[in-house]
ROBAPA-98990 format. One record per atom (N, C-alpha, C): residue number from 1; residue in three letters; y, x, z. Coordinates in nm, 3 decimals. Atoms other than C-alpha are relative to their C-alpha. Example, Ala and Ser with C-alpha at 12.3 -4.5 7.8 and 13.67 -1.06 7.14 Angstrom:
2
1, ALA, -0.119, 0.089, 0.000
1, ALA, -0.450, 1.230, 0.780
1, ALA, 0.120, 0.090, 0.000
2, SER, -0.119, -0.082, -0.006
2, SER, -0.106, 1.367, 0.714
2, SER, 0.109, -0.077, 0.073
This chain:
168
1, MET, -0.087, 0.033, -0.110
1, MET, -10.706, 3.480, 3.323
1, MET, -0.068, 0.020, 0.135
2, LEU, 0.070, -0.017, -0.128
2, LEU, -10.968, 3.472, 3.594
2, LEU, -0.022, 0.147, 0.031
3, GLY, 0.015, -0.143, -0.021
3, GLY, -11.020, 3.844, 3.545
3, GLY, 0.127, 0.061, 0.059
4, ALA, -0.127, -0.048, -0.055
4, ALA, -10.651, 3.906, 3.611
4, ALA, 0.014, -0.044, 0.146
5, GLU, -0.002, 0.047, -0.138
5, GLU, -10.673, 3.690, 3.923
5, GLU, -0.093, 0.083, 0.087
6, ALA, 0.096, -0.079, -0.077
6, ALA, -10.982, 3.879, 4.037
6, ALA, 0.054, 0.140, 0.027
7, GLY, -0.061, -0.131, -0.020
7, GLY, -10.797, 4.208, 3.986
7, GLY, 0.107, -0.004, 0.108
8, LEU, -0.103, 0.013, -0.104
8, LEU, -10.506, 4.087, 4.194
8, LEU, -0.063, -0.011, 0.138
9, PHE, 0.067, 0.018, -0.130
9, PHE, -10.736, 3.972, 4.473
9, PHE, -0.067, 0.129, 0.045
10, SER, 0.079, -0.120, -0.033
10, SER, -10.948, 4.288, 4.459
10, SER, 0.085, 0.119, 0.041
11, PHE, -0.080, -0.120, -0.020
11, PHE, -10.672, 4.545, 4.452
11, PHE, 0.120, -0.020, 0.092
12, PHE, -0.120, 0.030, -0.078
12, PHE, -10.408, 4.373, 4.667
12, PHE, 0.015, 0.092, 0.121
13, ARG, -0.012, -0.078, -0.124
13, ARG, -10.482, 4.548, 4.996
13, ARG, 0.012, 0.149, -0.029
14, ASN, -0.013, -0.142, 0.036
14, ASN, -10.533, 4.889, 4.836
14, ASN, 0.141, 0.029, -0.051
15, PHE, -0.134, -0.015, 0.056
15, PHE, -10.204, 4.839, 4.654
15, PHE, 0.105, 0.012, 0.109
16, VAL, -0.106, -0.003, -0.103
16, VAL, -9.991, 4.758, 4.959
16, VAL, -0.022, 0.111, 0.102
17, GLU, 0.027, -0.109, -0.093
17, GLU, -10.165, 5.024, 5.171
17, GLU, 0.024, 0.138, -0.063
18, ASP, -0.018, -0.127, 0.070
18, ASP, -10.113, 5.295, 4.907
18, ASP, 0.128, 0.069, 0.049
19, PRO, -0.119, -0.072, -0.048
19, PRO, -9.877, 5.562, 5.047
19, PRO, 0.109, 0.015, -0.106
20, GLY, -0.099, -0.011, 0.108
20, GLY, -9.708, 5.588, 4.707
20, GLY, 0.066, -0.132, -0.036
21, VAL, -0.055, 0.132, 0.033
21, VAL, -9.636, 5.215, 4.695
21, VAL, 0.074, -0.058, 0.120
22, ALA, -0.065, 0.065, -0.114
22, ALA, -9.571, 5.050, 5.031
22, ALA, -0.044, 0.058, 0.135
23, LYS, 0.050, -0.069, -0.120
23, LYS, -9.781, 5.240, 5.288
23, LYS, -0.002, -0.090, 0.124
24, VAL, 0.014, 0.087, -0.117
24, VAL, -9.847, 4.940, 5.513
24, VAL, -0.135, 0.028, 0.067
25, SER, 0.125, -0.022, -0.074
25, SER, -10.117, 4.956, 5.779
25, SER, -0.107, -0.099, -0.045
26, SER, 0.111, 0.088, 0.033
26, SER, -10.457, 4.799, 5.735
26, SER, 0.021, -0.139, 0.062
27, ARG, -0.025, 0.127, -0.070
27, ARG, -10.367, 4.532, 5.990
27, ARG, 0.109, -0.082, -0.071
28, ASP, -0.108, 0.070, 0.070
28, ASP, -10.042, 4.447, 5.810
28, ASP, -0.043, -0.045, -0.139
29, SER, 0.046, 0.041, 0.133
29, SER, -10.218, 4.440, 5.472
29, SER, -0.087, -0.124, 0.010
30, GLN, 0.078, 0.123, -0.020
30, GLN, -10.458, 4.179, 5.611
30, GLN, 0.093, -0.120, 0.012
31, ARG, -0.098, 0.109, -0.014
31, ARG, -10.161, 3.966, 5.711
31, ARG, 0.066, -0.033, -0.133
32, LEU, -0.061, 0.022, 0.131
32, LEU, -9.996, 4.015, 5.374
32, LEU, -0.097, -0.067, -0.097
33, PHE, 0.101, 0.062, 0.086
33, PHE, -10.322, 3.919, 5.203
33, PHE, -0.009, -0.150, 0.029
34, THR, -0.003, 0.142, -0.036
34, THR, -10.315, 3.590, 5.394
34, THR, 0.123, -0.067, -0.060
35, VAL, -0.122, 0.053, 0.061
35, VAL, -9.957, 3.538, 5.280
35, VAL, -0.020, -0.014, -0.151
36, PHE, 0.026, 0.005, 0.144
36, PHE, -10.064, 3.619, 4.924
36, PHE, -0.080, -0.125, -0.037
37, PHE, 0.082, 0.119, 0.030
37, PHE, -10.334, 3.349, 4.931
37, PHE, 0.075, -0.129, 0.026
38, ALA, -0.080, 0.119, -0.028
38, ALA, -10.095, 3.098, 5.086
38, ALA, 0.098, -0.025, -0.114
39, VAL, -0.094, 0.014, 0.111
39, VAL, -9.841, 3.165, 4.811
39, VAL, -0.075, -0.040, -0.127
40, PHE, 0.084, 0.038, 0.115
40, PHE, -10.118, 3.141, 4.549
40, PHE, -0.031, -0.150, 0.007
41, ALA, 0.032, 0.142, -0.017
41, ALA, -10.223, 2.801, 4.690
41, ALA, 0.125, -0.086, -0.021
42, LEU, -0.126, 0.072, 0.020
42, LEU, -9.860, 2.689, 4.699
42, LEU, 0.033, -0.009, -0.149
43, GLY, -0.022, 0.000, 0.144
43, GLY, -9.833, 2.787, 4.333
43, GLY, -0.086, -0.104, -0.070
44, ARG, 0.087, 0.103, 0.058
44, ARG, -10.132, 2.567, 4.247
44, ARG, 0.055, -0.140, 0.028
45, LEU, -0.055, 0.131, -0.035
45, LEU, -9.978, 2.273, 4.434
45, LEU, 0.128, -0.028, -0.078
46, ALA, -0.125, 0.016, 0.074
46, ALA, -9.636, 2.326, 4.279
46, ALA, -0.027, -0.021, -0.148
47, GLY, 0.034, 0.012, 0.142
47, GLY, -9.792, 2.370, 3.936
47, GLY, -0.053, -0.138, -0.035
48, SER, 0.053, 0.134, 0.029
48, SER, -9.980, 2.041, 3.958
48, SER, 0.111, -0.104, 0.006
49, TRP, -0.112, 0.093, -0.010
49, TRP, -9.662, 1.861, 4.064
49, TRP, 0.091, 0.015, -0.122
50, ILE, -0.089, -0.027, 0.114
50, ILE, -9.454, 2.027, 3.790
50, ILE, -0.060, -0.052, -0.130
51, GLN, 0.061, 0.041, 0.126
51, GLN, -9.707, 1.948, 3.517
51, GLN, 0.000, -0.149, -0.021
52, LYS, -0.017, 0.144, 0.019
52, LYS, -9.660, 1.579, 3.579
52, LYS, 0.137, -0.030, -0.057
53, ARG, -0.138, 0.020, 0.044
53, ARG, -9.297, 1.626, 3.482
53, ARG, 0.039, 0.088, -0.119
54, VAL, -0.030, -0.096, 0.107
54, VAL, -9.301, 1.917, 3.234
54, VAL, -0.126, 0.016, -0.085
55, LYS, 0.115, -0.020, 0.089
55, LYS, -9.525, 1.972, 2.933
55, LYS, -0.080, 0.122, 0.044
56, PRO, 0.082, -0.113, -0.045
56, PRO, -9.820, 2.195, 3.027
56, PRO, 0.025, 0.130, -0.076
57, ALA, -0.023, -0.122, 0.078
57, ALA, -9.754, 2.440, 2.743
57, ALA, 0.133, 0.065, 0.040
58, SER, -0.129, -0.054, -0.045
58, SER, -9.391, 2.479, 2.857
58, SER, -0.015, 0.065, 0.137
59, ASN, 0.024, -0.053, -0.134
59, ASN, -9.501, 2.532, 3.215
59, ASN, -0.077, 0.132, -0.009
60, LEU, 0.079, -0.122, 0.019
60, LEU, -9.758, 2.789, 3.103
60, LEU, 0.086, 0.113, -0.056
61, ALA, -0.086, -0.102, 0.060
61, ALA, -9.502, 2.973, 2.890
61, ALA, 0.095, 0.059, 0.105
62, PHE, -0.091, -0.047, -0.105
62, PHE, -9.255, 2.994, 3.179
62, PHE, -0.073, 0.089, 0.100
63, ASN, 0.075, -0.076, -0.099
63, ASN, -9.520, 3.114, 3.425
63, ASN, -0.054, 0.131, -0.058
64, ALA, 0.049, -0.123, 0.064
64, ALA, -9.662, 3.367, 3.177
64, ALA, 0.113, 0.101, -0.014
65, ALA, -0.115, -0.091, 0.010
65, ALA, -9.316, 3.513, 3.115
65, ALA, 0.034, 0.058, 0.137
66, ALA, -0.026, -0.049, -0.136
66, ALA, -9.255, 3.536, 3.491
66, ALA, -0.107, 0.099, 0.043
67, ALA, 0.110, -0.090, -0.037
67, ALA, -9.597, 3.697, 3.539
67, ALA, 0.013, 0.135, -0.070
68, LEU, -0.020, -0.126, 0.073
68, LEU, -9.522, 3.958, 3.272
68, LEU, 0.107, 0.085, 0.067
69, VAL, -0.108, -0.072, -0.067
69, VAL, -9.196, 4.053, 3.440
69, VAL, -0.048, 0.055, 0.135
70, LEU, 0.048, -0.042, -0.132
70, LEU, -9.360, 4.066, 3.783
70, LEU, -0.107, 0.108, -0.009
71, ALA, 0.102, -0.104, 0.017
71, ALA, -9.659, 4.269, 3.658
71, ALA, 0.066, 0.134, -0.030
72, GLY, -0.074, -0.123, 0.027
72, GLY, -9.415, 4.524, 3.520
72, GLY, 0.065, 0.055, 0.126
73, LEU, -0.062, -0.042, -0.126
73, LEU, -9.234, 4.532, 3.852
73, LEU, -0.104, 0.056, 0.097
74, VAL, 0.108, -0.048, -0.085
74, VAL, -9.562, 4.570, 4.041
74, VAL, -0.042, 0.141, -0.041
75, ALA, 0.045, -0.130, 0.052
75, ALA, -9.648, 4.867, 3.819
75, ALA, 0.099, 0.113, 0.025
76, VAL, -0.098, -0.108, -0.016
76, VAL, -9.325, 5.055, 3.897
76, VAL, 0.075, -0.002, 0.134
77, ALA, -0.081, 0.012, -0.122
77, ALA, -9.164, 4.928, 4.220
77, ALA, -0.067, 0.067, 0.120
78, LYS, 0.048, -0.061, -0.125
78, LYS, -9.199, 5.079, 4.566
78, LYS, 0.046, -0.086, 0.117
79, GLY, -0.040, 0.063, -0.125
79, GLY, -9.181, 4.946, 4.921
79, GLY, -0.001, -0.152, -0.003
80, PRO, -0.005, 0.147, -0.011
80, PRO, -9.081, 4.588, 4.999
80, PRO, 0.010, -0.071, -0.135
81, VAL, -0.013, 0.061, 0.132
81, VAL, -8.991, 4.517, 4.635
81, VAL, -0.138, -0.014, -0.065
82, ALA, 0.136, 0.005, 0.055
82, ALA, -9.348, 4.600, 4.527
82, ALA, -0.083, -0.108, 0.071
83, ILE, 0.075, 0.101, -0.076
83, ILE, -9.492, 4.381, 4.804
83, ILE, 0.041, -0.141, -0.041
84, VAL, -0.048, 0.133, 0.040
84, VAL, -9.273, 4.083, 4.717
84, VAL, -0.043, -0.031, -0.143
85, ALA, 0.038, 0.022, 0.140
85, ALA, -9.347, 4.129, 4.345
85, ALA, -0.147, -0.039, -0.013
86, VAL, 0.143, 0.031, 0.013
86, VAL, -9.726, 4.128, 4.391
86, VAL, -0.032, -0.136, 0.063
87, ILE, 0.022, 0.133, -0.060
87, ILE, -9.710, 3.824, 4.621
87, ILE, 0.051, -0.109, -0.093
88, LEU, -0.052, 0.100, 0.095
88, LEU, -9.488, 3.634, 4.376
88, LEU, -0.085, -0.010, -0.125
89, LEU, 0.090, 0.003, 0.115
89, LEU, -9.722, 3.732, 4.096
89, LEU, -0.113, -0.100, 0.024
90, GLY, 0.103, 0.098, -0.034
90, GLY, -9.991, 3.532, 4.275
90, GLY, 0.047, -0.142, -0.019
91, PHE, -0.055, 0.134, 0.018
91, PHE, -9.763, 3.228, 4.271
91, PHE, -0.001, -0.040, -0.147
92, PHE, -0.015, 0.036, 0.141
92, PHE, -9.699, 3.240, 3.898
92, PHE, -0.131, -0.003, -0.078
93, VAL, 0.127, 0.002, 0.073
93, VAL, -10.056, 3.315, 3.786
93, VAL, -0.094, -0.110, 0.049
94, SER, 0.091, 0.099, -0.058
94, SER, -10.208, 3.044, 4.003
94, SER, -0.026, -0.119, -0.092
95, ILE, 0.020, 0.117, 0.087
95, ILE, -10.163, 2.775, 3.737
95, ILE, -0.063, 0.035, -0.134
96, PHE, 0.050, -0.039, 0.131
96, PHE, -10.295, 2.978, 3.444
96, PHE, -0.132, -0.065, -0.036
97, PHE, 0.131, 0.047, 0.040
97, PHE, -10.660, 2.889, 3.448
97, PHE, -0.006, -0.151, -0.015
98, PRO, 0.012, 0.145, 0.019
98, PRO, -10.637, 2.515, 3.513
98, PRO, 0.082, -0.050, -0.119
99, THR, -0.084, 0.044, 0.112
99, THR, -10.357, 2.483, 3.257
99, THR, -0.062, 0.038, -0.133
100, LEU, 0.064, -0.043, 0.124
100, LEU, -10.528, 2.689, 2.988
100, LEU, -0.125, -0.082, -0.030
101, TYR, 0.123, 0.076, 0.017
101, TYR, -10.853, 2.505, 3.044
101, TYR, 0.030, -0.140, -0.053
102, SER, -0.030, 0.136, 0.044
102, SER, -10.698, 2.162, 3.009
102, SER, 0.063, -0.002, -0.139
103, LEU, -0.059, -0.007, 0.134
103, LEU, -10.491, 2.264, 2.705
103, LEU, -0.107, 0.027, -0.106
104, ALA, 0.102, -0.039, 0.096
104, ALA, -10.797, 2.414, 2.536
104, ALA, -0.094, -0.115, -0.036
105, ILE, 0.094, 0.108, 0.030
105, ILE, -11.011, 2.100, 2.563
105, ILE, 0.071, -0.132, -0.033
106, GLU, -0.079, 0.120, 0.028
106, GLU, -10.729, 1.851, 2.502
106, GLU, -0.027, -0.053, -0.141
107, GLY, 0.017, 0.067, 0.128
107, GLY, -10.803, 1.604, 2.224
107, GLY, -0.125, 0.036, -0.077
108, LEU, 0.120, -0.042, 0.072
108, LEU, -11.151, 1.733, 2.139
108, LEU, -0.103, -0.111, -0.014
109, GLY, 0.090, 0.114, 0.012
109, GLY, -11.322, 1.398, 2.181
109, GLY, -0.143, 0.035, 0.036
110, GLU, 0.142, -0.025, -0.025
110, GLU, -11.700, 1.432, 2.149
110, GLU, -0.033, 0.148, 0.017
111, GLN, 0.023, -0.144, -0.011
111, GLN, -11.671, 1.811, 2.131
111, GLN, 0.045, 0.059, 0.134
112, THR, -0.053, -0.048, -0.127
112, THR, -11.518, 1.834, 2.479
112, THR, -0.105, 0.070, 0.084
113, ALA, 0.105, -0.061, -0.083
113, ALA, -11.849, 1.908, 2.654
113, ALA, -0.038, 0.138, -0.052
114, LYS, 0.034, -0.131, 0.057
114, LYS, -11.935, 2.191, 2.412
114, LYS, 0.112, 0.101, 0.025
115, ALA, -0.114, -0.089, -0.021
115, ALA, -11.587, 2.338, 2.435
115, ALA, 0.010, 0.042, 0.147
116, SER, -0.004, -0.030, -0.143
116, SER, -11.598, 2.317, 2.813
116, SER, -0.106, 0.104, 0.035
117, GLY, 0.106, -0.098, -0.024
117, GLY, -11.928, 2.505, 2.816
117, GLY, 0.035, 0.138, -0.053
118, LEU, -0.041, -0.129, 0.056
118, LEU, -11.792, 2.777, 2.587
118, LEU, 0.109, 0.065, 0.085
119, LEU, -0.104, -0.055, -0.087
119, LEU, -11.486, 2.816, 2.806
119, LEU, -0.058, 0.055, 0.129
120, THR, 0.063, -0.045, -0.123
120, THR, -11.705, 2.847, 3.112
120, THR, -0.070, 0.134, -0.023
121, MET, 0.064, -0.127, 0.031
121, MET, -11.900, 3.126, 2.942
121, MET, 0.104, 0.112, -0.012
122, GLY, -0.107, -0.098, 0.012
122, GLY, -11.566, 3.299, 2.892
122, GLY, 0.039, 0.064, 0.132
123, PHE, -0.030, -0.059, -0.131
123, PHE, -11.560, 3.380, 3.263
123, PHE, -0.041, 0.147, 0.005
124, LEU, 0.041, -0.140, 0.005
124, LEU, -11.704, 3.715, 3.159
124, LEU, 0.118, 0.093, 0.026
125, GLY, -0.119, -0.080, -0.025
125, GLY, -11.349, 3.848, 3.165
125, GLY, 0.025, 0.022, 0.147
126, CYS, -0.014, -0.013, -0.144
126, CYS, -11.357, 3.790, 3.537
126, CYS, -0.077, 0.121, 0.050
127, ALA, 0.080, -0.116, -0.040
127, ALA, -11.621, 4.061, 3.558
127, ALA, 0.050, 0.128, -0.066
128, LEU, -0.038, -0.119, 0.073
128, LEU, -11.475, 4.299, 3.301
128, LEU, 0.139, 0.054, 0.034
129, LEU, -0.137, -0.046, -0.021
129, LEU, -11.103, 4.312, 3.370
129, LEU, 0.018, 0.080, 0.129
130, PRO, -0.014, -0.083, -0.121
130, PRO, -11.126, 4.431, 3.734
130, PRO, -0.068, 0.137, -0.013
131, VAL, 0.067, -0.129, 0.022
131, VAL, -11.372, 4.702, 3.625
131, VAL, 0.090, 0.091, -0.083
132, LEU, -0.094, -0.077, 0.083
132, LEU, -11.129, 4.815, 3.356
132, LEU, 0.119, 0.045, 0.084
133, GLN, -0.113, -0.037, -0.085
133, GLN, -10.843, 4.808, 3.606
133, GLN, -0.042, 0.110, 0.099
134, GLY, 0.049, -0.103, -0.092
134, GLY, -11.054, 5.011, 3.851
134, GLY, -0.011, 0.135, -0.068
135, LYS, 0.009, -0.125, 0.075
135, LYS, -11.127, 5.273, 3.584
135, LYS, 0.139, 0.058, -0.025
136, LEU, -0.137, -0.047, 0.021
136, LEU, -10.758, 5.290, 3.502
136, LEU, 0.061, 0.052, 0.130
137, ALA, -0.052, -0.044, -0.129
137, ALA, -10.672, 5.318, 3.871
137, ALA, -0.050, 0.141, 0.032
138, ASP, 0.057, -0.132, -0.025
138, ASP, -10.904, 5.619, 3.893
138, ASP, 0.061, 0.108, -0.089
139, THR, -0.050, -0.101, 0.094
139, THR, -10.747, 5.788, 3.591
139, THR, 0.152, 0.011, -0.001
140, ILE, -0.147, -0.005, 0.009
140, ILE, -10.378, 5.691, 3.585
140, ILE, 0.069, -0.040, 0.129
141, GLY, -0.058, 0.039, -0.129
141, GLY, -10.327, 5.566, 3.941
141, GLY, -0.006, -0.151, 0.019
142, LEU, 0.014, 0.142, -0.033
142, LEU, -10.363, 5.234, 4.118
142, LEU, 0.120, -0.081, -0.045
143, GLN, -0.117, 0.080, 0.033
143, GLN, -10.008, 5.119, 4.071
143, GLN, 0.015, -0.019, -0.151
144, ARG, -0.013, 0.013, 0.146
144, ARG, -9.996, 5.192, 3.698
144, ARG, -0.113, -0.081, -0.062
145, SER, 0.111, 0.080, 0.053
145, SER, -10.333, 5.020, 3.653
145, SER, 0.035, -0.148, -0.012
146, PHE, -0.042, 0.140, 0.008
146, PHE, -10.153, 4.690, 3.703
146, PHE, 0.059, -0.035, -0.136
147, TRP, -0.046, 0.029, 0.136
147, TRP, -10.019, 4.725, 3.349
147, TRP, -0.107, -0.073, -0.081
148, VAL, 0.107, 0.068, 0.074
148, VAL, -10.361, 4.603, 3.230
148, VAL, 0.013, -0.152, 0.011
149, LEU, -0.018, 0.145, -0.016
149, LEU, -10.266, 4.259, 3.363
149, LEU, 0.093, -0.059, -0.106
150, ALA, -0.090, 0.049, 0.104
150, ALA, -10.004, 4.236, 3.091
150, ALA, -0.077, -0.059, -0.118
151, LEU, 0.077, 0.051, 0.115
151, LEU, -10.279, 4.175, 2.834
151, LEU, -0.031, -0.149, 0.011
152, PRO, 0.024, 0.144, -0.008
152, PRO, -10.397, 3.835, 2.961
152, PRO, 0.128, -0.082, 0.014
153, TYR, -0.125, 0.074, -0.014
153, TYR, -10.041, 3.736, 3.050
153, TYR, 0.068, -0.015, -0.136
154, LEU, -0.052, 0.012, 0.137
154, LEU, -9.929, 3.813, 2.694
154, LEU, -0.079, -0.103, -0.080
155, PHE, 0.082, 0.100, 0.069
155, PHE, -10.222, 3.610, 2.564
155, PHE, 0.041, -0.141, 0.042
156, ALA, -0.039, 0.133, -0.049
156, ALA, -10.123, 3.315, 2.784
156, ALA, 0.135, -0.041, -0.057
157, LEU, -0.132, 0.030, 0.057
157, LEU, -9.763, 3.337, 2.664
157, LEU, -0.012, -0.033, -0.149
158, PHE, 0.021, 0.027, 0.143
158, PHE, -9.872, 3.356, 2.299
158, PHE, -0.066, -0.135, -0.021
159, TYR, 0.071, 0.127, 0.012
159, TYR, -10.113, 3.065, 2.344
159, TYR, 0.092, -0.118, 0.028
160, ALA, -0.092, 0.108, -0.034
160, ALA, -9.847, 2.853, 2.508
160, ALA, 0.104, -0.022, -0.109
161, LEU, -0.106, 0.012, 0.099
161, LEU, -9.584, 2.928, 2.245
161, LEU, -0.050, -0.033, -0.140
162, LYS, 0.050, 0.018, 0.137
162, LYS, -9.796, 2.935, 1.928
162, LYS, -0.118, -0.095, -0.008
163, GLY, 0.121, 0.081, 0.005
163, GLY, -10.118, 2.759, 2.016
163, GLY, 0.023, -0.146, 0.030
164, HIS, -0.033, 0.139, -0.036
164, HIS, -9.950, 2.446, 2.147
164, HIS, 0.147, -0.024, -0.024
165, ARG, -0.140, 0.036, 0.016
165, ARG, -9.636, 2.267, 2.055
165, ARG, 0.058, -0.030, 0.136
166, LEU, -0.063, 0.021, -0.132
166, LEU, -9.401, 2.277, 2.354
166, LEU, 0.061, -0.140, 0.011
167, THR, -0.063, 0.133, -0.002
167, THR, -9.271, 1.933, 2.255
167, THR, -0.102, -0.113, 0.006
168, LYS, 0.103, 0.106, -0.004
168, LYS, -9.602, 1.745, 2.284
168, LYS, 0.030, -0.101, 0.107
């Protein structure tokens, strides 16, 4: 999940400045990047409020499904639609890591510290996924490289639906 976030953060400005996508100026892409981070932060706040009222696995499943749809839109849309899709993607993925982390260590008792350490070592994806997306961007194009984000979003959806009971 963190790798997908890192890819979004890393490629955002290149994406919106790409002449084949939205062709915004460097100055405007800086402003849009600020909006992206504000929407991402809003997603974290909204997610923490929602999780007090909705089961975390249900919240994760909804956000993962929305992220999958938006990632597909980011990979094919042009102009303002592409910009709005990538910004909204930040909103929906913002709750992934904290939710997955808490679900993964839930109910582990004495094993919580070990599990937490193993999860922390899993941050390796943060280093690998953006590199993979960069390689794909070089070979198939920047916009189509966003399809790689579907992999962690599919994992999150599967984990939410199969790894945890939505009725807990």
